[in-house]
mmCIF entry with sequence, helices, sheets and N, C-alpha, C, O atoms, coordinates in Angstrom:
data_MODEL
# 
_entry.id   MODEL 
# 
_entity.id                         1 
_entity.type                       polymer 
_entity.pdbx_number_of_molecules   1 
# 
_entity_poly.entity_id                      1 
_entity_poly.type                           'polypeptide(L)' 
_entity_poly.nstd_linkage                   no 
_entity_poly.nstd_monomer                   no 
_entity_poly.pdbx_seq_one_letter_code       MDKTLSREDEWKYAEKSLEWHGWGSPVGLAIGLVGVGLAALLVRFAILGF 
_entity_poly.pdbx_seq_one_letter_code_can   MDKTLSREDEWKYAEKSLEWHGWGSPVGLAIGLVGVGLAALLVRFAILGF 
_entity_poly.pdbx_strand_id                 A 
# 
loop_
_entity_poly_seq.entity_id 
_entity_poly_seq.num 
_entity_poly_seq.mon_id 
_entity_poly_seq.hetero 
1 1  MET n 
1 2  ASP n 
1 3  LYS n 
1 4  THR n 
1 5  LEU n 
1 6  SER n 
1 7  ARG n 
1 8  GLU n 
1 9  ASP n 
1 10 GLU n 
1 11 TRP n 
1 12 LYS n 
1 13 TYR n 
1 14 ALA n 
1 15 GLU n 
1 16 LYS n 
1 17 SER n 
1 18 LEU n 
1 19 GLU n 
1 20 TRP n 
1 21 HIS n 
1 22 GLY n 
1 23 TRP n 
1 24 GLY n 
1 25 SER n 
1 26 PRO n 
1 27 VAL n 
1 28 GLY n 
1 29 LEU n 
1 30 ALA n 
1 31 ILE n 
1 32 GLY n 
1 33 LEU n 
1 34 VAL n 
1 35 GLY n 
1 36 VAL n 
1 37 GLY n 
1 38 LEU n 
1 39 ALA n 
1 40 ALA n 
1 41 LEU n 
1 42 LEU n 
1 43 VAL n 
1 44 ARG n 
1 45 PHE n 
1 46 ALA n 
1 47 ILE n 
1 48 LEU n 
1 49 GLY n 
1 50 PHE n 
# 
_struct_asym.id          A 
_struct_asym.entity_id   1 
# 
loop_
_struct_conf.conf_type_id 
_struct_conf.id 
_struct_conf.pdbx_PDB_helix_id 
_struct_conf.beg_label_comp_id 
_struct_conf.beg_label_asym_id 
_struct_conf.beg_label_seq_id 
_struct_conf.pdbx_beg_PDB_ins_code 
_struct_conf.end_label_comp_id 
_struct_conf.end_label_asym_id 
_struct_conf.end_label_seq_id 
_struct_conf.pdbx_end_PDB_ins_code 
_struct_conf.beg_auth_comp_id 
_struct_conf.beg_auth_asym_id 
_struct_conf.beg_auth_seq_id 
_struct_conf.end_auth_comp_id 
_struct_conf.end_auth_asym_id 
_struct_conf.end_auth_seq_id 
_struct_conf.pdbx_PDB_helix_class 
_struct_conf.details 
_struct_conf.pdbx_PDB_helix_length 
HELX_P HELX_P1 AA1 ARG A 7  ? GLU A 19 ? ARG A 7  GLU A 19 1 ? 13 
HELX_P HELX_P2 AA2 PRO A 26 ? LEU A 48 ? PRO A 26 LEU A 48 1 ? 23 
# 
_struct_conf_type.id          HELX_P 
_struct_conf_type.criteria    ? 
_struct_conf_type.reference   ? 
# 
loop_
_atom_site.group_PDB 
_atom_site.id 
_atom_site.type_symbol 
_atom_site.label_atom_id 
_atom_site.label_alt_id 
_atom_site.label_comp_id 
_atom_site.label_asym_id 
_atom_site.label_entity_id 
_atom_site.label_seq_id 
_atom_site.pdbx_PDB_ins_code 
_atom_site.Cartn_x 
_atom_site.Cartn_y 
_atom_site.Cartn_z 
_atom_site.occupancy 
_atom_site.B_iso_or_equiv 
_atom_site.pdbx_formal_charge 
_atom_site.auth_seq_id 
_atom_site.auth_comp_id 
_atom_site.auth_asym_id 
_atom_site.auth_atom_id 
_atom_site.pdbx_PDB_model_num 
ATOM 1   N N  . MET A 1 1  ? 80.086  96.478  40.115 1.00 0.00 ? 1  MET A N  1 
ATOM 2   C CA . MET A 1 1  ? 80.555  97.056  38.870 1.00 0.00 ? 1  MET A CA 1 
ATOM 3   C C  . MET A 1 1  ? 81.859  96.367  38.466 1.00 0.00 ? 1  MET A C  1 
ATOM 4   O O  . MET A 1 1  ? 82.823  96.333  39.231 1.00 0.00 ? 1  MET A O  1 
ATOM 5   N N  . ASP A 1 2  ? 81.870  95.833  37.276 1.00 0.00 ? 2  ASP A N  1 
ATOM 6   C CA . ASP A 1 2  ? 83.027  95.089  36.777 1.00 0.00 ? 2  ASP A CA 1 
ATOM 7   C C  . ASP A 1 2  ? 84.007  96.047  36.106 1.00 0.00 ? 2  ASP A C  1 
ATOM 8   O O  . ASP A 1 2  ? 83.640  96.776  35.184 1.00 0.00 ? 2  ASP A O  1 
ATOM 9   N N  . LYS A 1 3  ? 85.260  96.042  36.577 1.00 0.00 ? 3  LYS A N  1 
ATOM 10  C CA . LYS A 1 3  ? 86.258  96.969  36.042 1.00 0.00 ? 3  LYS A CA 1 
ATOM 11  C C  . LYS A 1 3  ? 87.352  96.249  35.269 1.00 0.00 ? 3  LYS A C  1 
ATOM 12  O O  . LYS A 1 3  ? 88.484  96.731  35.212 1.00 0.00 ? 3  LYS A O  1 
ATOM 13  N N  . THR A 1 4  ? 87.039  95.112  34.678 1.00 0.00 ? 4  THR A N  1 
ATOM 14  C CA . THR A 1 4  ? 88.053  94.402  33.901 1.00 0.00 ? 4  THR A CA 1 
ATOM 15  C C  . THR A 1 4  ? 88.250  95.101  32.564 1.00 0.00 ? 4  THR A C  1 
ATOM 16  O O  . THR A 1 4  ? 87.310  95.652  31.991 1.00 0.00 ? 4  THR A O  1 
ATOM 17  N N  . LEU A 1 5  ? 89.480  95.071  32.080 1.00 0.00 ? 5  LEU A N  1 
ATOM 18  C CA . LEU A 1 5  ? 89.820  95.718  30.818 1.00 0.00 ? 5  LEU A CA 1 
ATOM 19  C C  . LEU A 1 5  ? 89.903  94.689  29.704 1.00 0.00 ? 5  LEU A C  1 
ATOM 20  O O  . LEU A 1 5  ? 90.220  93.522  29.931 1.00 0.00 ? 5  LEU A O  1 
ATOM 21  N N  . SER A 1 6  ? 89.615  95.144  28.511 1.00 0.00 ? 6  SER A N  1 
ATOM 22  C CA . SER A 1 6  ? 89.787  94.258  27.359 1.00 0.00 ? 6  SER A CA 1 
ATOM 23  C C  . SER A 1 6  ? 91.279  94.089  27.087 1.00 0.00 ? 6  SER A C  1 
ATOM 24  O O  . SER A 1 6  ? 92.100  94.828  27.629 1.00 0.00 ? 6  SER A O  1 
ATOM 25  N N  . ARG A 1 7  ? 91.622  93.127  26.256 1.00 0.00 ? 7  ARG A N  1 
ATOM 26  C CA . ARG A 1 7  ? 93.033  92.891  25.905 1.00 0.00 ? 7  ARG A CA 1 
ATOM 27  C C  . ARG A 1 7  ? 93.645  94.137  25.269 1.00 0.00 ? 7  ARG A C  1 
ATOM 28  O O  . ARG A 1 7  ? 94.799  94.471  25.537 1.00 0.00 ? 7  ARG A O  1 
ATOM 29  N N  . GLU A 1 8  ? 92.876  94.822  24.429 1.00 0.00 ? 8  GLU A N  1 
ATOM 30  C CA . GLU A 1 8  ? 93.381  96.019  23.757 1.00 0.00 ? 8  GLU A CA 1 
ATOM 31  C C  . GLU A 1 8  ? 93.674  97.128  24.761 1.00 0.00 ? 8  GLU A C  1 
ATOM 32  O O  . GLU A 1 8  ? 94.697  97.805  24.671 1.00 0.00 ? 8  GLU A O  1 
ATOM 33  N N  . ASP A 1 9  ? 92.759  97.309  25.726 1.00 0.00 ? 9  ASP A N  1 
ATOM 34  C CA . ASP A 1 9  ? 92.975  98.331  26.747 1.00 0.00 ? 9  ASP A CA 1 
ATOM 35  C C  . ASP A 1 9  ? 94.161  97.984  27.640 1.00 0.00 ? 9  ASP A C  1 
ATOM 36  O O  . ASP A 1 9  ? 94.947  98.862  27.998 1.00 0.00 ? 9  ASP A O  1 
ATOM 37  N N  . GLU A 1 10 ? 94.295  96.715  28.000 1.00 0.00 ? 10 GLU A N  1 
ATOM 38  C CA . GLU A 1 10 ? 95.444  96.291  28.810 1.00 0.00 ? 10 GLU A CA 1 
ATOM 39  C C  . GLU A 1 10 ? 96.744  96.597  28.086 1.00 0.00 ? 10 GLU A C  1 
ATOM 40  O O  . GLU A 1 10 ? 97.687  97.115  28.685 1.00 0.00 ? 10 GLU A O  1 
ATOM 41  N N  . TRP A 1 11 ? 96.796  96.279  26.800 1.00 0.00 ? 11 TRP A N  1 
ATOM 42  C CA . TRP A 1 11 ? 98.013  96.511  26.016 1.00 0.00 ? 11 TRP A CA 1 
ATOM 43  C C  . TRP A 1 11 ? 98.308  98.002  25.909 1.00 0.00 ? 11 TRP A C  1 
ATOM 44  O O  . TRP A 1 11 ? 99.464  98.418  25.985 1.00 0.00 ? 11 TRP A O  1 
ATOM 45  N N  . LYS A 1 12 ? 97.249  98.814  25.730 1.00 0.00 ? 12 LYS A N  1 
ATOM 46  C CA . LYS A 1 12 ? 97.428  100.260 25.603 1.00 0.00 ? 12 LYS A CA 1 
ATOM 47  C C  . LYS A 1 12 ? 98.051  100.835 26.880 1.00 0.00 ? 12 LYS A C  1 
ATOM 48  O O  . LYS A 1 12 ? 98.998  101.619 26.811 1.00 0.00 ? 12 LYS A O  1 
ATOM 49  N N  . TYR A 1 13 ? 97.525  100.447 28.036 1.00 0.00 ? 13 TYR A N  1 
ATOM 50  C CA . TYR A 1 13 ? 98.057  100.966 29.294 1.00 0.00 ? 13 TYR A CA 1 
ATOM 51  C C  . TYR A 1 13 ? 99.441  100.403 29.597 1.00 0.00 ? 13 TYR A C  1 
ATOM 52  O O  . TYR A 1 13 ? 100.291 101.110 30.138 1.00 0.00 ? 13 TYR A O  1 
ATOM 53  N N  . ALA A 1 14 ? 99.675  99.151  29.257 1.00 0.00 ? 14 ALA A N  1 
ATOM 54  C CA . ALA A 1 14 ? 100.999 98.566  29.471 1.00 0.00 ? 14 ALA A CA 1 
ATOM 55  C C  . ALA A 1 14 ? 102.033 99.265  28.601 1.00 0.00 ? 14 ALA A C  1 
ATOM 56  O O  . ALA A 1 14 ? 103.147 99.529  29.053 1.00 0.00 ? 14 ALA A O  1 
ATOM 57  N N  . GLU A 1 15 ? 101.679 99.564  27.367 1.00 0.00 ? 15 GLU A N  1 
ATOM 58  C CA . GLU A 1 15 ? 102.596 100.245 26.459 1.00 0.00 ? 15 GLU A CA 1 
ATOM 59  C C  . GLU A 1 15 ? 102.920 101.647 26.969 1.00 0.00 ? 15 GLU A C  1 
ATOM 60  O O  . GLU A 1 15 ? 104.071 102.079 26.905 1.00 0.00 ? 15 GLU A O  1 
ATOM 61  N N  . LYS A 1 16 ? 101.909 102.361 27.476 1.00 0.00 ? 16 LYS A N  1 
ATOM 62  C CA . LYS A 1 16 ? 102.142 103.705 28.008 1.00 0.00 ? 16 LYS A CA 1 
ATOM 63  C C  . LYS A 1 16 ? 103.037 103.666 29.240 1.00 0.00 ? 16 LYS A C  1 
ATOM 64  O O  . LYS A 1 16 ? 103.892 104.537 29.401 1.00 0.00 ? 16 LYS A O  1 
ATOM 65  N N  . SER A 1 17 ? 102.861 102.686 30.103 1.00 0.00 ? 17 SER A N  1 
ATOM 66  C CA . SER A 1 17 ? 103.690 102.619 31.309 1.00 0.00 ? 17 SER A CA 1 
ATOM 67  C C  . SER A 1 17 ? 105.129 102.263 30.969 1.00 0.00 ? 17 SER A C  1 
ATOM 68  O O  . SER A 1 17 ? 106.050 102.710 31.652 1.00 0.00 ? 17 SER A O  1 
ATOM 69  N N  . LEU A 1 18 ? 105.339 101.471 29.930 1.00 0.00 ? 18 LEU A N  1 
ATOM 70  C CA . LEU A 1 18 ? 106.696 101.094 29.554 1.00 0.00 ? 18 LEU A CA 1 
ATOM 71  C C  . LEU A 1 18 ? 107.458 102.251 28.928 1.00 0.00 ? 18 LEU A C  1 
ATOM 72  O O  . LEU A 1 18 ? 108.689 102.240 28.920 1.00 0.00 ? 18 LEU A O  1 
ATOM 73  N N  . GLU A 1 19 ? 106.760 103.245 28.406 1.00 0.00 ? 19 GLU A N  1 
ATOM 74  C CA . GLU A 1 19 ? 107.435 104.382 27.795 1.00 0.00 ? 19 GLU A CA 1 
ATOM 75  C C  . GLU A 1 19 ? 108.226 105.183 28.821 1.00 0.00 ? 19 GLU A C  1 
ATOM 76  O O  . GLU A 1 19 ? 109.199 105.839 28.450 1.00 0.00 ? 19 GLU A O  1 
ATOM 77  N N  . TRP A 1 20 ? 107.851 105.156 30.080 1.00 0.00 ? 20 TRP A N  1 
ATOM 78  C CA . TRP A 1 20 ? 108.510 105.960 31.106 1.00 0.00 ? 20 TRP A CA 1 
ATOM 79  C C  . TRP A 1 20 ? 109.442 105.136 31.977 1.00 0.00 ? 20 TRP A C  1 
ATOM 80  O O  . TRP A 1 20 ? 109.830 105.586 33.055 1.00 0.00 ? 20 TRP A O  1 
ATOM 81  N N  . HIS A 1 21 ? 109.808 103.949 31.537 1.00 0.00 ? 21 HIS A N  1 
ATOM 82  C CA . HIS A 1 21 ? 110.732 103.110 32.287 1.00 0.00 ? 21 HIS A CA 1 
ATOM 83  C C  . HIS A 1 21 ? 111.951 102.827 31.438 1.00 0.00 ? 21 HIS A C  1 
ATOM 84  O O  . HIS A 1 21 ? 111.872 102.808 30.210 1.00 0.00 ? 21 HIS A O  1 
ATOM 85  N N  . GLY A 1 22 ? 113.061 102.610 32.083 1.00 0.00 ? 22 GLY A N  1 
ATOM 86  C CA . GLY A 1 22 ? 114.280 102.255 31.370 1.00 0.00 ? 22 GLY A CA 1 
ATOM 87  C C  . GLY A 1 22 ? 115.100 103.467 30.987 1.00 0.00 ? 22 GLY A C  1 
ATOM 88  O O  . GLY A 1 22 ? 114.746 104.602 31.307 1.00 0.00 ? 22 GLY A O  1 
ATOM 89  N N  . TRP A 1 23 ? 116.199 103.215 30.298 1.00 0.00 ? 23 TRP A N  1 
ATOM 90  C CA . TRP A 1 23 ? 117.137 104.286 29.943 1.00 0.00 ? 23 TRP A CA 1 
ATOM 91  C C  . TRP A 1 23 ? 116.655 105.110 28.768 1.00 0.00 ? 23 TRP A C  1 
ATOM 92  O O  . TRP A 1 23 ? 117.217 106.174 28.509 1.00 0.00 ? 23 TRP A O  1 
ATOM 93  N N  . GLY A 1 24 ? 115.644 104.668 28.047 1.00 0.00 ? 24 GLY A N  1 
ATOM 94  C CA . GLY A 1 24 ? 115.140 105.427 26.917 1.00 0.00 ? 24 GLY A CA 1 
ATOM 95  C C  . GLY A 1 24 ? 114.171 106.524 27.318 1.00 0.00 ? 24 GLY A C  1 
ATOM 96  O O  . GLY A 1 24 ? 113.857 107.397 26.509 1.00 0.00 ? 24 GLY A O  1 
ATOM 97  N N  . SER A 1 25 ? 113.698 106.493 28.543 1.00 0.00 ? 25 SER A N  1 
ATOM 98  C CA . SER A 1 25 ? 112.759 107.506 28.994 1.00 0.00 ? 25 SER A CA 1 
ATOM 99  C C  . SER A 1 25 ? 113.502 108.795 29.323 1.00 0.00 ? 25 SER A C  1 
ATOM 100 O O  . SER A 1 25 ? 114.708 108.758 29.564 1.00 0.00 ? 25 SER A O  1 
ATOM 101 N N  . PRO A 1 26 ? 112.813 109.930 29.337 1.00 0.00 ? 26 PRO A N  1 
ATOM 102 C CA . PRO A 1 26 ? 113.471 111.193 29.692 1.00 0.00 ? 26 PRO A CA 1 
ATOM 103 C C  . PRO A 1 26 ? 114.087 111.167 31.091 1.00 0.00 ? 26 PRO A C  1 
ATOM 104 O O  . PRO A 1 26 ? 115.165 111.721 31.305 1.00 0.00 ? 26 PRO A O  1 
ATOM 105 N N  . VAL A 1 27 ? 113.417 110.536 32.028 1.00 0.00 ? 27 VAL A N  1 
ATOM 106 C CA . VAL A 1 27 ? 113.940 110.469 33.393 1.00 0.00 ? 27 VAL A CA 1 
ATOM 107 C C  . VAL A 1 27 ? 115.176 109.581 33.445 1.00 0.00 ? 27 VAL A C  1 
ATOM 108 O O  . VAL A 1 27 ? 116.187 109.958 34.039 1.00 0.00 ? 27 VAL A O  1 
ATOM 109 N N  . GLY A 1 28 ? 115.104 108.418 32.834 1.00 0.00 ? 28 GLY A N  1 
ATOM 110 C CA . GLY A 1 28 ? 116.254 107.517 32.813 1.00 0.00 ? 28 GLY A CA 1 
ATOM 111 C C  . GLY A 1 28 ? 117.433 108.113 32.082 1.00 0.00 ? 28 GLY A C  1 
ATOM 112 O O  . GLY A 1 28 ? 118.577 107.947 32.504 1.00 0.00 ? 28 GLY A O  1 
ATOM 113 N N  . LEU A 1 29 ? 117.166 108.811 30.983 1.00 0.00 ? 29 LEU A N  1 
ATOM 114 C CA . LEU A 1 29 ? 118.235 109.453 30.222 1.00 0.00 ? 29 LEU A CA 1 
ATOM 115 C C  . LEU A 1 29 ? 118.897 110.550 31.046 1.00 0.00 ? 29 LEU A C  1 
ATOM 116 O O  . LEU A 1 29 ? 120.122 110.672 31.035 1.00 0.00 ? 29 LEU A O  1 
ATOM 117 N N  . ALA A 1 30 ? 118.111 111.346 31.757 1.00 0.00 ? 30 ALA A N  1 
ATOM 118 C CA . ALA A 1 30 ? 118.673 112.407 32.598 1.00 0.00 ? 30 ALA A CA 1 
ATOM 119 C C  . ALA A 1 30 ? 119.531 111.816 33.713 1.00 0.00 ? 30 ALA A C  1 
ATOM 120 O O  . ALA A 1 30 ? 120.619 112.322 33.987 1.00 0.00 ? 30 ALA A O  1 
ATOM 121 N N  . ILE A 1 31 ? 119.058 110.763 34.354 1.00 0.00 ? 31 ILE A N  1 
ATOM 122 C CA . ILE A 1 31 ? 119.842 110.120 35.410 1.00 0.00 ? 31 ILE A CA 1 
ATOM 123 C C  . ILE A 1 31 ? 121.134 109.560 34.842 1.00 0.00 ? 31 ILE A C  1 
ATOM 124 O O  . ILE A 1 31 ? 122.188 109.670 35.468 1.00 0.00 ? 31 ILE A O  1 
ATOM 125 N N  . GLY A 1 32 ? 121.060 108.964 33.664 1.00 0.00 ? 32 GLY A N  1 
ATOM 126 C CA . GLY A 1 32 ? 122.257 108.425 33.018 1.00 0.00 ? 32 GLY A CA 1 
ATOM 127 C C  . GLY A 1 32 ? 123.269 109.507 32.682 1.00 0.00 ? 32 GLY A C  1 
ATOM 128 O O  . GLY A 1 32 ? 124.467 109.328 32.903 1.00 0.00 ? 32 GLY A O  1 
ATOM 129 N N  . LEU A 1 33 ? 122.798 110.628 32.151 1.00 0.00 ? 33 LEU A N  1 
ATOM 130 C CA . LEU A 1 33 ? 123.711 111.721 31.803 1.00 0.00 ? 33 LEU A CA 1 
ATOM 131 C C  . LEU A 1 33 ? 124.354 112.334 33.039 1.00 0.00 ? 33 LEU A C  1 
ATOM 132 O O  . LEU A 1 33 ? 125.542 112.657 33.022 1.00 0.00 ? 33 LEU A O  1 
ATOM 133 N N  . VAL A 1 34 ? 123.590 112.496 34.101 1.00 0.00 ? 34 VAL A N  1 
ATOM 134 C CA . VAL A 1 34 ? 124.158 113.009 35.351 1.00 0.00 ? 34 VAL A CA 1 
ATOM 135 C C  . VAL A 1 34 ? 125.193 112.029 35.889 1.00 0.00 ? 34 VAL A C  1 
ATOM 136 O O  . VAL A 1 34 ? 126.245 112.449 36.372 1.00 0.00 ? 34 VAL A O  1 
ATOM 137 N N  . GLY A 1 35 ? 124.914 110.747 35.814 1.00 0.00 ? 35 GLY A N  1 
ATOM 138 C CA . GLY A 1 35 ? 125.868 109.736 36.267 1.00 0.00 ? 35 GLY A CA 1 
ATOM 139 C C  . GLY A 1 35 ? 127.162 109.768 35.476 1.00 0.00 ? 35 GLY A C  1 
ATOM 140 O O  . GLY A 1 35 ? 128.246 109.667 36.051 1.00 0.00 ? 35 GLY A O  1 
ATOM 141 N N  . VAL A 1 36 ? 127.057 109.908 34.160 1.00 0.00 ? 36 VAL A N  1 
ATOM 142 C CA . VAL A 1 36 ? 128.260 109.987 33.321 1.00 0.00 ? 36 VAL A CA 1 
ATOM 143 C C  . VAL A 1 36 ? 129.046 111.249 33.646 1.00 0.00 ? 36 VAL A C  1 
ATOM 144 O O  . VAL A 1 36 ? 130.275 111.214 33.707 1.00 0.00 ? 36 VAL A O  1 
ATOM 145 N N  . GLY A 1 37 ? 128.356 112.354 33.854 1.00 0.00 ? 37 GLY A N  1 
ATOM 146 C CA . GLY A 1 37 ? 129.028 113.606 34.213 1.00 0.00 ? 37 GLY A CA 1 
ATOM 147 C C  . GLY A 1 37 ? 129.750 113.507 35.541 1.00 0.00 ? 37 GLY A C  1 
ATOM 148 O O  . GLY A 1 37 ? 130.883 113.971 35.668 1.00 0.00 ? 37 GLY A O  1 
ATOM 149 N N  . LEU A 1 38 ? 129.114 112.911 36.526 1.00 0.00 ? 38 LEU A N  1 
ATOM 150 C CA . LEU A 1 38 ? 129.754 112.741 37.834 1.00 0.00 ? 38 LEU A CA 1 
ATOM 151 C C  . LEU A 1 38 ? 130.956 111.809 37.751 1.00 0.00 ? 38 LEU A C  1 
ATOM 152 O O  . LEU A 1 38 ? 131.977 112.051 38.395 1.00 0.00 ? 38 LEU A O  1 
ATOM 153 N N  . ALA A 1 39 ? 130.840 110.759 36.971 1.00 0.00 ? 39 ALA A N  1 
ATOM 154 C CA . ALA A 1 39 ? 131.966 109.838 36.806 1.00 0.00 ? 39 ALA A CA 1 
ATOM 155 C C  . ALA A 1 39 ? 133.139 110.549 36.147 1.00 0.00 ? 39 ALA A C  1 
ATOM 156 O O  . ALA A 1 39 ? 134.284 110.367 36.562 1.00 0.00 ? 39 ALA A O  1 
ATOM 157 N N  . ALA A 1 40 ? 132.868 111.359 35.121 1.00 0.00 ? 40 ALA A N  1 
ATOM 158 C CA . ALA A 1 40 ? 133.937 112.109 34.454 1.00 0.00 ? 40 ALA A CA 1 
ATOM 159 C C  . ALA A 1 40 ? 134.588 113.098 35.418 1.00 0.00 ? 40 ALA A C  1 
ATOM 160 O O  . ALA A 1 40 ? 135.807 113.270 35.403 1.00 0.00 ? 40 ALA A O  1 
ATOM 161 N N  . LEU A 1 41 ? 133.791 113.739 36.245 1.00 0.00 ? 41 LEU A N  1 
ATOM 162 C CA . LEU A 1 41 ? 134.325 114.692 37.224 1.00 0.00 ? 41 LEU A CA 1 
ATOM 163 C C  . LEU A 1 41 ? 135.204 113.983 38.252 1.00 0.00 ? 41 LEU A C  1 
ATOM 164 O O  . LEU A 1 41 ? 136.267 114.491 38.609 1.00 0.00 ? 41 LEU A O  1 
ATOM 165 N N  . LEU A 1 42 ? 134.777 112.828 38.725 1.00 0.00 ? 42 LEU A N  1 
ATOM 166 C CA . LEU A 1 42 ? 135.578 112.081 39.693 1.00 0.00 ? 42 LEU A CA 1 
ATOM 167 C C  . LEU A 1 42 ? 136.883 111.583 39.083 1.00 0.00 ? 42 LEU A C  1 
ATOM 168 O O  . LEU A 1 42 ? 137.915 111.574 39.754 1.00 0.00 ? 42 LEU A O  1 
ATOM 169 N N  . VAL A 1 43 ? 136.847 111.173 37.830 1.00 0.00 ? 43 VAL A N  1 
ATOM 170 C CA . VAL A 1 43 ? 138.079 110.747 37.154 1.00 0.00 ? 43 VAL A CA 1 
ATOM 171 C C  . VAL A 1 43 ? 139.022 111.929 37.009 1.00 0.00 ? 43 VAL A C  1 
ATOM 172 O O  . VAL A 1 43 ? 140.229 111.787 37.205 1.00 0.00 ? 43 VAL A O  1 
ATOM 173 N N  . ARG A 1 44 ? 138.485 113.094 36.669 1.00 0.00 ? 44 ARG A N  1 
ATOM 174 C CA . ARG A 1 44 ? 139.323 114.293 36.546 1.00 0.00 ? 44 ARG A CA 1 
ATOM 175 C C  . ARG A 1 44 ? 139.979 114.631 37.880 1.00 0.00 ? 44 ARG A C  1 
ATOM 176 O O  . ARG A 1 44 ? 141.174 114.924 37.931 1.00 0.00 ? 44 ARG A O  1 
ATOM 177 N N  . PHE A 1 45 ? 139.199 114.590 38.962 1.00 0.00 ? 45 PHE A N  1 
ATOM 178 C CA . PHE A 1 45 ? 139.761 114.872 40.289 1.00 0.00 ? 45 PHE A CA 1 
ATOM 179 C C  . PHE A 1 45 ? 140.810 113.839 40.672 1.00 0.00 ? 45 PHE A C  1 
ATOM 180 O O  . PHE A 1 45 ? 141.808 114.182 41.306 1.00 0.00 ? 45 PHE A O  1 
ATOM 181 N N  . ALA A 1 46 ? 140.605 112.595 40.303 1.00 0.00 ? 46 ALA A N  1 
ATOM 182 C CA . ALA A 1 46 ? 141.563 111.545 40.640 1.00 0.00 ? 46 ALA A CA 1 
ATOM 183 C C  . ALA A 1 46 ? 142.880 111.750 39.897 1.00 0.00 ? 46 ALA A C  1 
ATOM 184 O O  . ALA A 1 46 ? 143.948 111.459 40.437 1.00 0.00 ? 46 ALA A O  1 
ATOM 185 N N  . ILE A 1 47 ? 142.814 112.244 38.679 1.00 0.00 ? 47 ILE A N  1 
ATOM 186 C CA . ILE A 1 47 ? 144.027 112.417 37.878 1.00 0.00 ? 47 ILE A CA 1 
ATOM 187 C C  . ILE A 1 47 ? 144.703 113.751 38.171 1.00 0.00 ? 47 ILE A C  1 
ATOM 188 O O  . ILE A 1 47 ? 145.913 113.792 38.396 1.00 0.00 ? 47 ILE A O  1 
ATOM 189 N N  . LEU A 1 48 ? 143.943 114.836 38.172 1.00 0.00 ? 48 LEU A N  1 
ATOM 190 C CA . LEU A 1 48 ? 144.523 116.175 38.301 1.00 0.00 ? 48 LEU A CA 1 
ATOM 191 C C  . LEU A 1 48 ? 144.442 116.739 39.716 1.00 0.00 ? 48 LEU A C  1 
ATOM 192 O O  . LEU A 1 48 ? 145.158 117.687 40.037 1.00 0.00 ? 48 LEU A O  1 
ATOM 193 N N  . GLY A 1 49 ? 143.612 116.193 40.543 1.00 0.00 ? 49 GLY A N  1 
ATOM 194 C CA . GLY A 1 49 ? 143.394 116.748 41.875 1.00 0.00 ? 49 GLY A CA 1 
ATOM 195 C C  . GLY A 1 49 ? 142.453 117.936 41.798 1.00 0.00 ? 49 GLY A C  1 
ATOM 196 O O  . GLY A 1 49 ? 141.910 118.240 40.736 1.00 0.00 ? 49 GLY A O  1 
ATOM 197 N N  . PHE A 1 50 ? 142.263 118.605 42.922 1.00 0.00 ? 50 PHE A N  1 
ATOM 198 C CA . PHE A 1 50 ? 141.363 119.759 42.947 1.00 0.00 ? 50 PHE A CA 1 
ATOM 199 C C  . PHE A 1 50 ? 142.073 120.895 42.283 1.00 0.00 ? 50 PHE A C  1 
ATOM 200 O O  . PHE A 1 50 ? 141.522 121.990 42.175 1.00 0.00 ? 50 PHE A O  1 
# 
């Protein structure tokens, strides 16, 4: 049984997989926001202390 995909199907699946990668995805955005929050907290502790 041949399971090769047409060019259109390959592009469709590649496009869907790219939606969940990078900083534009919900997961990447959440990780980025948590990172910015932690950095701000560490800067606050460095300046003001606990």
